PDB file of N, CA, C, O and CB in Angstrom:
ATOM      1  N   MET A   1      -6.630  -8.807  -2.170  1.00  0.00           N
ATOM      2  CA  MET A   1      -5.852  -8.056  -1.369  1.00  0.00           C
ATOM      3  C   MET A   1      -6.581  -7.689  -0.089  1.00  0.00           C
ATOM      4  O   MET A   1      -7.766  -7.361  -0.141  1.00  0.00           O
ATOM      5  CB  MET A   1      -5.405  -6.907  -2.092  1.00  0.00           C
ATOM      6  N   LYS A   2      -5.898  -7.733   1.088  1.00  0.00           N
ATOM      7  CA  LYS A   2      -6.550  -7.406   2.369  1.00  0.00           C
ATOM      8  C   LYS A   2      -5.897  -6.252   2.930  1.00  0.00           C
ATOM      9  O   LYS A   2      -4.677  -6.279   3.090  1.00  0.00           O
ATOM     10  CB  LYS A   2      -6.519  -8.545   3.357  1.00  0.00           C
ATOM     11  N   LEU A   3      -6.597  -5.208   3.258  1.00  0.00           N
ATOM     12  CA  LEU A   3      -6.095  -3.981   3.700  1.00  0.00           C
ATOM     13  C   LEU A   3      -6.396  -3.927   5.292  1.00  0.00           C
ATOM     14  O   LEU A   3      -7.526  -4.052   5.764  1.00  0.00           O
ATOM     15  CB  LEU A   3      -6.771  -2.769   2.859  1.00  0.00           C
ATOM     16  N   ASN A   4      -5.276  -3.732   6.009  1.00  0.00           N
ATOM     17  CA  ASN A   4      -5.258  -3.479   7.555  1.00  0.00           C
ATOM     18  C   ASN A   4      -4.990  -2.031   7.774  1.00  0.00           C
ATOM     19  O   ASN A   4      -3.969  -1.453   7.400  1.00  0.00           O
ATOM     20  CB  ASN A   4      -4.119  -4.359   8.339  1.00  0.00           C
ATOM     21  N   ILE A   5      -6.032  -1.468   8.437  1.00  0.00           N
ATOM     22  CA  ILE A   5      -5.938  -0.004   8.755  1.00  0.00           C
ATOM     23  C   ILE A   5      -5.825   0.235  10.253  1.00  0.00           C
ATOM     24  O   ILE A   5      -6.601  -0.352  11.008  1.00  0.00           O
ATOM     25  CB  ILE A   5      -7.179   0.758   8.209  1.00  0.00           C
ATOM     26  N   THR A   6      -4.846   1.114  10.750  1.00  0.00           N
ATOM     27  CA  THR A   6      -4.581   1.468  11.997  1.00  0.00           C
ATOM     28  C   THR A   6      -4.639   2.994  12.260  1.00  0.00           C
ATOM     29  O   THR A   6      -3.917   3.788  11.658  1.00  0.00           O
ATOM     30  CB  THR A   6      -3.346   0.927  12.315  1.00  0.00           C
ATOM     31  N   VAL A   7      -5.544   3.348  13.195  1.00  0.00           N
ATOM     32  CA  VAL A   7      -5.576   4.794  13.448  1.00  0.00           C
ATOM     33  C   VAL A   7      -4.919   4.930  14.900  1.00  0.00           C
ATOM     34  O   VAL A   7      -5.254   4.231  15.857  1.00  0.00           O
ATOM     35  CB  VAL A   7      -7.153   5.418  13.362  1.00  0.00           C
ATOM     36  N   ALA A   8      -3.938   5.924  14.932  1.00  0.00           N
ATOM     37  CA  ALA A   8      -3.332   6.045  16.095  1.00  0.00           C
ATOM     38  C   ALA A   8      -3.175   7.585  16.483  1.00  0.00           C
ATOM     39  O   ALA A   8      -3.251   8.426  15.588  1.00  0.00           O
ATOM     40  CB  ALA A   8      -2.056   5.313  16.013  1.00  0.00           C
ATOM     41  N   ARG A   9      -2.973   7.934  17.713  1.00  0.00           N
ATOM     42  CA  ARG A   9      -2.803   9.315  18.033  1.00  0.00           C
ATOM     43  C   ARG A   9      -1.305   9.494  18.603  1.00  0.00           C
ATOM     44  O   ARG A   9      -0.934   8.939  19.637  1.00  0.00           O
ATOM     45  CB  ARG A   9      -3.942   9.779  19.095  1.00  0.00           C
ATOM     46  N   PRO A  10      -0.543  10.269  17.875  1.00  0.00           N
ATOM     47  CA  PRO A  10       0.856  10.401  18.457  1.00  0.00           C
ATOM     48  C   PRO A  10       0.846  11.054  19.828  1.00  0.00           C
ATOM     49  O   PRO A  10      -0.103  11.748  20.193  1.00  0.00           O
ATOM     50  CB  PRO A  10       1.772  11.244  17.513  1.00  0.00           C
ATOM     51  N   LEU A  11       2.003  10.805  20.647  1.00  0.00           N
ATOM     52  CA  LEU A  11       2.018  11.417  21.955  1.00  0.00           C
ATOM     53  C   LEU A  11       2.240  12.907  21.737  1.00  0.00           C
ATOM     54  O   LEU A  11       1.680  13.709  22.484  1.00  0.00           O
ATOM     55  CB  LEU A  11       3.121  10.787  22.881  1.00  0.00           C
ATOM     56  N   ILE A  12       3.062  13.332  20.707  1.00  0.00           N
ATOM     57  CA  ILE A  12       3.432  14.731  20.680  1.00  0.00           C
ATOM     58  C   ILE A  12       2.119  15.573  20.190  1.00  0.00           C
ATOM     59  O   ILE A  12       1.866  16.657  20.716  1.00  0.00           O
ATOM     60  CB  ILE A  12       4.739  14.943  19.678  1.00  0.00           C
ATOM     61  N   ALA A  13       1.373  15.078  19.258  1.00  0.00           N
ATOM     62  CA  ALA A  13       0.226  15.933  18.802  1.00  0.00           C
ATOM     63  C   ALA A  13      -1.032  15.301  19.372  1.00  0.00           C
ATOM     64  O   ALA A  13      -1.412  14.224  18.912  1.00  0.00           O
ATOM     65  CB  ALA A  13       0.138  16.045  17.186  1.00  0.00           C
ATOM     66  N   LEU A  14      -1.695  15.901  20.340  1.00  0.00           N
ATOM     67  CA  LEU A  14      -2.819  15.332  20.898  1.00  0.00           C
ATOM     68  C   LEU A  14      -4.052  15.389  20.021  1.00  0.00           C
ATOM     69  O   LEU A  14      -4.928  14.533  20.150  1.00  0.00           O
ATOM     70  CB  LEU A  14      -3.064  15.954  22.136  1.00  0.00           C
ATOM     71  N   PHE A  15      -4.154  16.368  19.131  1.00  0.00           N
ATOM     72  CA  PHE A  15      -5.387  16.499  18.393  1.00  0.00           C
ATOM     73  C   PHE A  15      -5.330  16.079  16.978  1.00  0.00           C
ATOM     74  O   PHE A  15      -6.234  16.314  16.176  1.00  0.00           O
ATOM     75  CB  PHE A  15      -5.829  17.841  18.442  1.00  0.00           C
ATOM     76  N   GLN A  16      -4.201  15.430  16.690  1.00  0.00           N
ATOM     77  CA  GLN A  16      -3.983  14.800  15.264  1.00  0.00           C
ATOM     78  C   GLN A  16      -4.162  13.336  15.240  1.00  0.00           C
ATOM     79  O   GLN A  16      -3.949  12.664  16.249  1.00  0.00           O
ATOM     80  CB  GLN A  16      -2.555  15.082  14.718  1.00  0.00           C
ATOM     81  N   ARG A  17      -4.524  12.850  14.189  1.00  0.00           N
ATOM     82  CA  ARG A  17      -4.650  11.300  14.104  1.00  0.00           C
ATOM     83  C   ARG A  17      -3.685  10.847  13.017  1.00  0.00           C
ATOM     84  O   ARG A  17      -3.502  11.549  12.022  1.00  0.00           O
ATOM     85  CB  ARG A  17      -6.203  10.793  13.737  1.00  0.00           C
ATOM     86  N   LEU A  18      -3.090   9.731  13.186  1.00  0.00           N
ATOM     87  CA  LEU A  18      -2.132   9.051  12.092  1.00  0.00           C
ATOM     88  C   LEU A  18      -2.861   7.825  11.614  1.00  0.00           C
ATOM     89  O   LEU A  18      -3.295   7.006  12.424  1.00  0.00           O
ATOM     90  CB  LEU A  18      -0.602   8.597  12.702  1.00  0.00           C
ATOM     91  N   VAL A  19      -3.005   7.677  10.296  1.00  0.00           N
ATOM     92  CA  VAL A  19      -3.673   6.551   9.763  1.00  0.00           C
ATOM     93  C   VAL A  19      -2.517   5.835   8.924  1.00  0.00           C
ATOM     94  O   VAL A  19      -1.784   6.418   8.124  1.00  0.00           O
ATOM     95  CB  VAL A  19      -5.006   6.983   8.877  1.00  0.00           C
ATOM     96  N   GLN A  20      -2.475   4.477   9.239  1.00  0.00           N
ATOM     97  CA  GLN A  20      -1.369   3.657   8.584  1.00  0.00           C
ATOM     98  C   GLN A  20      -2.140   2.501   7.935  1.00  0.00           C
ATOM     99  O   GLN A  20      -2.948   1.848   8.596  1.00  0.00           O
ATOM    100  CB  GLN A  20      -0.194   3.104   9.677  1.00  0.00           C
ATOM    101  N   VAL A  21      -1.884   2.238   6.602  1.00  0.00           N
ATOM    102  CA  VAL A  21      -2.501   1.148   5.793  1.00  0.00           C
ATOM    103  C   VAL A  21      -1.439   0.163   5.454  1.00  0.00           C
ATOM    104  O   VAL A  21      -0.411   0.500   4.867  1.00  0.00           O
ATOM    105  CB  VAL A  21      -3.175   1.684   4.489  1.00  0.00           C
ATOM    106  N   ASN A  22      -1.686  -1.026   5.816  1.00  0.00           N
ATOM    107  CA  ASN A  22      -0.827  -2.242   5.455  1.00  0.00           C
ATOM    108  C   ASN A  22      -1.690  -3.092   4.605  1.00  0.00           C
ATOM    109  O   ASN A  22      -2.864  -3.308   4.905  1.00  0.00           O
ATOM    110  CB  ASN A  22      -0.295  -3.081   6.748  1.00  0.00           C
ATOM    111  N   ALA A  23      -1.082  -3.611   3.469  1.00  0.00           N
ATOM    112  CA  ALA A  23      -1.762  -4.475   2.601  1.00  0.00           C
ATOM    113  C   ALA A  23      -1.091  -5.854   2.515  1.00  0.00           C
ATOM    114  O   ALA A  23       0.138  -5.919   2.547  1.00  0.00           O
ATOM    115  CB  ALA A  23      -1.856  -3.846   1.270  1.00  0.00           C
ATOM    116  N   PHE A  24      -1.835  -6.943   2.410  1.00  0.00           N
ATOM    117  CA  PHE A  24      -1.467  -8.281   2.353  1.00  0.00           C
ATOM    118  C   PHE A  24      -2.141  -8.977   1.173  1.00  0.00           C
ATOM    119  O   PHE A  24      -3.371  -8.968   1.123  1.00  0.00           O
ATOM    120  CB  PHE A  24      -1.792  -8.941   3.633  1.00  0.00           C
ATOM    121  N   CYS A  25      -1.457  -9.553   0.260  1.00  0.00           N
ATOM    122  CA  CYS A  25      -2.020 -10.199  -0.929  1.00  0.00           C
ATOM    123  C   CYS A  25      -2.281 -11.705  -0.459  1.00  0.00           C
ATOM    124  O   CYS A  25      -1.374 -12.407  -0.012  1.00  0.00           O
ATOM    125  CB  CYS A  25      -0.979 -10.087  -2.255  1.00  0.00           C
ATOM    126  N   GLU A  26      -3.619 -12.142  -0.602  1.00  0.00           N
ATOM    127  CA  GLU A  26      -3.945 -13.468  -0.203  1.00  0.00           C
ATOM    128  C   GLU A  26      -3.631 -14.581  -1.255  1.00  0.00           C
ATOM    129  O   GLU A  26      -3.630 -15.796  -1.060  1.00  0.00           O
ATOM    130  CB  GLU A  26      -5.371 -13.492   0.138  1.00  0.00           C
ATOM    131  N   LYS A  27      -3.359 -13.889  -2.440  1.00  0.00           N
ATOM    132  CA  LYS A  27      -2.884 -14.973  -3.435  1.00  0.00           C
ATOM    133  C   LYS A  27      -1.426 -15.288  -3.471  1.00  0.00           C
ATOM    134  O   LYS A  27      -1.093 -16.455  -3.677  1.00  0.00           O
ATOM    135  CB  LYS A  27      -3.242 -14.583  -4.813  1.00  0.00           C
ATOM    136  N   SER A  28      -0.590 -14.430  -3.306  1.00  0.00           N
ATOM    137  CA  SER A  28       0.789 -14.633  -3.263  1.00  0.00           C
ATOM    138  C   SER A  28       1.294 -14.812  -1.912  1.00  0.00           C
ATOM    139  O   SER A  28       2.464 -15.164  -1.758  1.00  0.00           O
ATOM    140  CB  SER A  28       1.455 -13.578  -3.887  1.00  0.00           C
ATOM    141  N   LYS A  29       0.459 -14.586  -0.824  1.00  0.00           N
ATOM    142  CA  LYS A  29       0.779 -14.694   0.682  1.00  0.00           C
ATOM    143  C   LYS A  29       2.039 -14.024   1.070  1.00  0.00           C
ATOM    144  O   LYS A  29       2.964 -14.613   1.629  1.00  0.00           O
ATOM    145  CB  LYS A  29       0.891 -16.152   1.123  1.00  0.00           C
ATOM    146  N   ARG A  30       2.042 -12.595   0.708  1.00  0.00           N
ATOM    147  CA  ARG A  30       3.087 -11.728   1.039  1.00  0.00           C
ATOM    148  C   ARG A  30       2.534 -10.381   1.256  1.00  0.00           C
ATOM    149  O   ARG A  30       1.441 -10.042   0.802  1.00  0.00           O
ATOM    150  CB  ARG A  30       4.130 -11.726   0.009  1.00  0.00           C
ATOM    151  N   ASN A  31       3.334  -9.581   1.988  1.00  0.00           N
ATOM    152  CA  ASN A  31       3.005  -8.189   2.298  1.00  0.00           C
ATOM    153  C   ASN A  31       3.191  -7.377   0.980  1.00  0.00           C
ATOM    154  O   ASN A  31       4.089  -7.679   0.195  1.00  0.00           O
ATOM    155  CB  ASN A  31       3.934  -7.618   3.491  1.00  0.00           C
ATOM    156  N   VAL A  32       2.357  -6.374   0.751  1.00  0.00           N
ATOM    157  CA  VAL A  32       2.480  -5.461  -0.448  1.00  0.00           C
ATOM    158  C   VAL A  32       3.074  -4.234   0.004  1.00  0.00           C
ATOM    159  O   VAL A  32       2.583  -3.660   0.976  1.00  0.00           O
ATOM    160  CB  VAL A  32       1.130  -5.160  -1.146  1.00  0.00           C
ATOM    161  N   ALA A  33       4.077  -3.767  -0.592  1.00  0.00           N
ATOM    162  CA  ALA A  33       4.877  -2.617  -0.298  1.00  0.00           C
ATOM    163  C   ALA A  33       4.122  -1.324  -0.643  1.00  0.00           C
ATOM    164  O   ALA A  33       4.131  -0.372   0.137  1.00  0.00           O
ATOM    165  CB  ALA A  33       6.191  -2.693  -1.054  1.00  0.00           C
ATOM    166  N   GLU A  34       3.479  -1.295  -1.798  1.00  0.00           N
ATOM    167  CA  GLU A  34       2.753  -0.181  -2.309  1.00  0.00           C
ATOM    168  C   GLU A  34       1.255  -0.636  -2.607  1.00  0.00           C
ATOM    169  O   GLU A  34       0.938  -1.144  -3.683  1.00  0.00           O
ATOM    170  CB  GLU A  34       3.480   0.378  -3.604  1.00  0.00           C
ATOM    171  N   PRO A  35       0.404  -0.422  -1.612  1.00  0.00           N
ATOM    172  CA  PRO A  35      -0.989  -0.829  -1.841  1.00  0.00           C
ATOM    173  C   PRO A  35      -1.606  -0.242  -2.923  1.00  0.00           C
ATOM    174  O   PRO A  35      -2.444  -0.949  -3.483  1.00  0.00           O
ATOM    175  CB  PRO A  35      -1.783  -0.582  -0.764  1.00  0.00           C
ATOM    176  N   GLN A  36      -1.404   0.937  -3.399  1.00  0.00           N
ATOM    177  CA  GLN A  36      -2.037   1.592  -4.408  1.00  0.00           C
ATOM    178  C   GLN A  36      -1.710   0.942  -5.772  1.00  0.00           C
ATOM    179  O   GLN A  36      -2.437   1.066  -6.758  1.00  0.00           O
ATOM    180  CB  GLN A  36      -1.672   3.011  -4.359  1.00  0.00           C
ATOM    181  N   ILE A  37      -0.590   0.260  -5.748  1.00  0.00           N
ATOM    182  CA  ILE A  37      -0.142  -0.486  -7.079  1.00  0.00           C
ATOM    183  C   ILE A  37      -0.573  -1.857  -6.972  1.00  0.00           C
ATOM    184  O   ILE A  37      -1.193  -2.333  -7.923  1.00  0.00           O
ATOM    185  CB  ILE A  37       1.455  -0.474  -7.348  1.00  0.00           C
ATOM    186  N   GLY A  38      -0.338  -2.554  -5.969  1.00  0.00           N
ATOM    187  CA  GLY A  38      -0.613  -3.910  -5.797  1.00  0.00           C
ATOM    188  C   GLY A  38       0.568  -4.765  -5.760  1.00  0.00           C
ATOM    189  O   GLY A  38       1.677  -4.230  -5.763  1.00  0.00           O
ATOM    190  N   CYS A  39       0.449  -6.076  -5.723  1.00  0.00           N
ATOM    191  CA  CYS A  39       1.604  -7.008  -5.672  1.00  0.00           C
ATOM    192  C   CYS A  39       2.201  -7.379  -7.076  1.00  0.00           C
ATOM    193  O   CYS A  39       3.370  -7.738  -7.216  1.00  0.00           O
ATOM    194  CB  CYS A  39       1.164  -8.300  -4.959  1.00  0.00           C
ATOM    195  N   GLY A  40       1.373  -7.271  -8.019  1.00  0.00           N
ATOM    196  CA  GLY A  40       1.880  -7.675  -9.330  1.00  0.00           C
ATOM    197  C   GLY A  40       1.526  -9.055  -9.787  1.00  0.00           C
ATOM    198  O   GLY A  40       1.711  -9.381 -10.960  1.00  0.00           O
ATOM    199  N   GLU A  41       1.009  -9.902  -8.877  1.00  0.00           N
ATOM    200  CA  GLU A  41       0.759 -11.311  -9.214  1.00  0.00           C
ATOM    201  C   GLU A  41      -0.632 -11.327  -9.899  1.00  0.00           C
ATOM    202  O   GLU A  41      -0.834 -12.014 -10.900  1.00  0.00           O
ATOM    203  CB  GLU A  41       0.809 -12.276  -7.895  1.00  0.00           C
ATOM    204  N   CYS A  42      -1.594 -10.540  -9.322  1.00  0.00           N
ATOM    205  CA  CYS A  42      -3.048 -10.737  -9.900  1.00  0.00           C
ATOM    206  C   CYS A  42      -3.284  -9.948 -11.073  1.00  0.00           C
ATOM    207  O   CYS A  42      -4.295 -10.179 -11.736  1.00  0.00           O
ATOM    208  CB  CYS A  42      -4.146 -10.360  -8.897  1.00  0.00           C
ATOM    209  N   HIS A  43      -2.381  -8.932 -11.462  1.00  0.00           N
ATOM    210  CA  HIS A  43      -2.561  -8.142 -12.610  1.00  0.00           C
ATOM    211  C   HIS A  43      -1.166  -7.657 -12.923  1.00  0.00           C
ATOM    212  O   HIS A  43      -0.286  -7.642 -12.062  1.00  0.00           O
ATOM    213  CB  HIS A  43      -3.598  -6.987 -12.401  1.00  0.00           C
ATOM    214  N   ASP A  44      -0.968  -7.246 -14.218  1.00  0.00           N
ATOM    215  CA  ASP A  44       0.292  -6.614 -14.614  1.00  0.00           C
ATOM    216  C   ASP A  44       0.562  -5.389 -13.958  1.00  0.00           C
ATOM    217  O   ASP A  44      -0.354  -4.634 -13.635  1.00  0.00           O
ATOM    218  CB  ASP A  44       0.338  -6.372 -15.994  1.00  0.00           C
ATOM    219  N   LEU A  45       1.826  -5.121 -13.724  1.00  0.00           N
ATOM    220  CA  LEU A  45       2.201  -3.901 -13.036  1.00  0.00           C
ATOM    221  C   LEU A  45       2.043  -2.698 -14.192  1.00  0.00           C
ATOM    222  O   LEU A  45       2.071  -2.955 -15.396  1.00  0.00           O
ATOM    223  CB  LEU A  45       3.804  -4.048 -12.394  1.00  0.00           C
ATOM    224  N   PRO A  46       1.887  -1.453 -13.695  1.00  0.00           N
ATOM    225  CA  PRO A  46       1.710  -0.440 -14.571  1.00  0.00           C
ATOM    226  C   PRO A  46       2.814  -0.242 -15.516  1.00  0.00           C
ATOM    227  O   PRO A  46       3.974  -0.405 -15.137  1.00  0.00           O
ATOM    228  CB  PRO A  46       1.468   0.689 -13.886  1.00  0.00           C
ATOM    229  N   PHE A  47       2.512   0.125 -16.814  1.00  0.00           N
ATOM    230  CA  PHE A  47       3.623   0.297 -17.832  1.00  0.00           C
ATOM    231  C   PHE A  47       4.469   1.571 -17.509  1.00  0.00           C
ATOM    232  O   PHE A  47       4.024   2.526 -16.873  1.00  0.00           O
ATOM    233  CB  PHE A  47       3.008   0.416 -19.325  1.00  0.00           C
ATOM    234  N   LYS A  48       5.683   1.492 -17.993  1.00  0.00           N
ATOM    235  CA  LYS A  48       6.519   2.682 -17.838  1.00  0.00           C
ATOM    236  C   LYS A  48       6.524   3.397 -19.190  1.00  0.00           C
ATOM    237  O   LYS A  48       6.432   2.841 -20.284  1.00  0.00           O
ATOM    238  CB  LYS A  48       7.992   2.313 -17.365  1.00  0.00           C
ATOM    239  N   PHE A  49       6.651   4.780 -18.949  1.00  0.00           N
ATOM    240  CA  PHE A  49       6.695   5.684 -20.081  1.00  0.00           C
ATOM    241  C   PHE A  49       7.995   5.517 -20.815  1.00  0.00           C
ATOM    242  O   PHE A  49       9.037   5.552 -20.161  1.00  0.00           O
ATOM    243  CB  PHE A  49       6.514   7.126 -19.637  1.00  0.00           C
ATOM    244  N   GLU A  50       8.026   5.350 -22.039  1.00  0.00           N
ATOM    245  CA  GLU A  50       9.228   5.414 -22.729  1.00  0.00           C
ATOM    246  C   GLU A  50       9.329   6.726 -23.682  1.00  0.00           C
ATOM    247  O   GLU A  50       8.445   6.927 -24.516  1.00  0.00           O
ATOM    248  CB  GLU A  50       9.363   4.114 -23.522  1.00  0.00           C
ATOM    249  N   ILE A  51      10.219   7.446 -23.565  1.00  0.00           N
ATOM    250  CA  ILE A  51      10.333   8.602 -24.562  1.00  0.00           C
ATOM    251  C   ILE A  51      11.434   8.347 -25.645  1.00  0.00           C
ATOM    252  O   ILE A  51      12.629   8.297 -25.354  1.00  0.00           O
ATOM    253  CB  ILE A  51      10.681   9.964 -23.786  1.00  0.00           C
ATOM    254  N   LYS A  52      10.988   8.202 -26.807  1.00  0.00           N
ATOM    255  CA  LYS A  52      11.896   7.900 -27.928  1.00  0.00           C
ATOM    256  C   LYS A  52      12.188   9.094 -28.806  1.00  0.00           C
ATOM    257  O   LYS A  52      11.253   9.795 -29.193  1.00  0.00           O
ATOM    258  CB  LYS A  52      11.319   6.808 -28.773  1.00  0.00           C
ATOM    259  N   GLU A  53      13.393   9.352 -29.128  1.00  0.00           N
ATOM    260  CA  GLU A  53      13.754  10.511 -29.865  1.00  0.00           C
ATOM    261  C   GLU A  53      13.952  10.206 -31.336  1.00  0.00           C
ATOM    262  O   GLU A  53      14.269  11.105 -32.115  1.00  0.00           O
ATOM    263  CB  GLU A  53      14.975  11.109 -29.291  1.00  0.00           C
TER     264      GLU A  53
END
């Protein structure tokens, strides 16, 4: 996974910085919507909790 980071300064707030992170999976050749989770091709997606009664 390749991360592209952009640091920008909004026009409204002169003393604040905005950090944007975009992720691209080089294996599946597509953008990753949630970089903290991944694309799901290189590893399994996190399991979901199931509550059984």
